[in-house]
C-alpha positions as CSV (number, residue, x, y, z in Angstrom):
1,Q,-78.5,-2.9,51.4
2,V,-76.6,-4.5,48.5
3,Q,-76.4,-2.4,45.3
4,L,-74.8,-3.0,42.0
5,V,-74.0,-0.4,39.3
6,E,-73.2,-1.4,35.9
7,S,-71.4,1.0,33.3
8,G,-69.7,0.3,29.9
9,G,-72.4,-0.3,27.3
10,G,-73.0,1.5,24.2
11,L,-72.9,1.2,20.5
12,V,-70.2,-0.5,18.6
13,Q,-70.1,-2.0,15.2
14,A,-69.7,-5.8,14.5
15,G,-66.1,-6.8,15.3
16,G,-65.7,-4.4,17.8
17,S,-64.9,-4.5,21.5
18,L,-66.6,-3.4,24.7
19,R,-65.9,-3.7,28.5
20,L,-68.6,-3.7,30.9
21,S,-68.0,-3.2,34.9
22,C,-70.2,-3.7,37.9
23,V,-69.6,-2.1,41.2
24,L,-71.0,-3.9,44.4
25,S,-71.5,-1.8,47.5
26,G,-73.2,-2.5,50.7
27,G,-71.9,-6.0,50.8
28,T,-68.9,-8.3,51.1
29,F,-68.1,-8.8,47.4
30,S,-65.6,-11.6,47.9
31,R,-68.5,-13.7,49.2
32,Y,-70.7,-13.6,45.9
33,V,-70.6,-15.4,42.9
34,M,-70.6,-12.8,40.2
35,G,-72.3,-12.8,36.8
36,W,-73.4,-11.3,33.7
37,Y,-76.7,-12.0,32.0
38,R,-78.5,-10.5,28.9
39,Q,-81.8,-10.1,27.6
40,A,-82.4,-9.5,24.0
41,P,-86.1,-7.9,23.0
42,G,-88.5,-10.5,22.9
43,K,-86.3,-13.2,24.4
44,Q,-85.7,-14.6,28.0
45,R,-82.9,-13.5,30.2
46,E,-79.8,-15.8,29.5
47,L,-76.6,-16.3,31.3
48,V,-73.5,-14.9,29.8
49,A,-70.6,-15.6,32.2
50,T,-70.2,-16.3,35.9
51,I,-67.0,-16.1,38.4
52,T,-66.6,-17.5,41.7
53,S,-64.6,-15.9,44.5
54,G,-61.9,-18.3,43.6
55,D,-61.7,-16.9,39.9
56,R,-63.6,-20.2,38.5
57,T,-65.3,-19.1,35.4
58,N,-68.4,-20.6,33.4
59,Y,-69.4,-19.1,29.8
60,A,-72.4,-19.7,27.6
61,D,-71.2,-21.4,24.5
62,S,-72.3,-18.4,22.5
63,V,-69.6,-16.4,23.9
64,K,-66.7,-18.7,24.6
65,G,-63.4,-17.4,23.2
66,R,-64.8,-14.1,22.7
67,F,-65.9,-12.8,26.3
68,T,-63.9,-12.7,29.2
69,I,-65.1,-12.4,32.9
70,S,-63.1,-11.0,35.7
71,R,-63.3,-9.6,39.1
72,D,-61.2,-7.7,41.3
73,N,-62.1,-8.3,45.0
74,A,-60.2,-5.1,46.4
75,K,-62.3,-2.8,44.2
76,N,-65.5,-4.7,44.7
77,T,-65.8,-4.9,40.9
78,A,-66.7,-7.6,38.4
79,S,-66.0,-7.1,34.7
80,L,-66.7,-8.4,31.1
81,Q,-64.7,-7.8,28.4
82,M,-66.3,-8.4,25.0
83,N,-64.3,-8.7,22.0
84,S,-65.5,-9.7,18.4
85,L,-69.1,-8.5,19.0
86,R,-71.8,-9.6,16.6
87,P,-75.2,-8.3,16.1
88,E,-76.7,-10.9,18.2
89,D,-74.9,-10.0,20.9
90,T,-77.2,-6.9,21.1
91,A,-79.2,-7.0,24.4
92,V,-79.5,-5.4,27.7
93,Y,-76.8,-6.9,30.0
94,Y,-77.3,-7.4,33.6
95,C,-74.7,-7.7,36.3
96,N,-75.7,-10.5,39.1
97,A,-74.4,-11.3,42.5
98,H,-75.6,-14.5,43.8
99,L,-74.9,-15.9,47.4
100,W,-75.8,-19.4,47.7
101,P,-78.2,-21.0,47.9
102,R,-81.0,-18.4,46.5
103,L,-79.9,-14.7,47.1
104,D,-79.4,-12.9,43.9
105,H,-78.8,-9.1,43.6
106,W,-79.3,-7.3,40.1
107,G,-78.1,-4.4,38.6
108,Q,-80.2,-1.7,36.7
109,G,-78.7,-2.9,33.1
110,T,-76.9,-1.5,30.5
111,Q,-77.7,-1.7,26.8
112,V,-75.1,-3.0,24.3
113,T,-76.0,-2.4,20.7
114,V,-73.9,-4.0,18.0
115,S,-74.6,-2.8,14.4
116,S,-73.7,-5.0,11.4
C-alpha cells in the first residue's frame, strides 16, 4: 500500500523560505509523477508543481521563479523549495503521486503559514 508522508511545513514571515519533503513508501517511486498541491481556506485544491520521472517540471504561474520542485529516486523523496514566500501562499500543502492514467495517492497535508 502506497503511503506518502510530508514534512517541512510551518510558520514563516513574508519573504522567507521553507522546504517541504514527501517520502513515498510501498510503491515504486520512479514510476510516479510527483506533485505538490495546496488548498487555502474556502478555496479549491490547486496545482503547485509537478515533476516526472525524467525530471520534467511544471509550475503554476503564481509560483514560477519562486518555487522549485525536485525528486530523488534513490531516496523515494520529492521536495518543494519555496522562496520569497507571500501571505497568499498560506495553505495546506499536499503531496501527490500520480500513475497514468488515473491512479492518485495523497499525503495527509502540511500547513504552511506566511505572515505579513
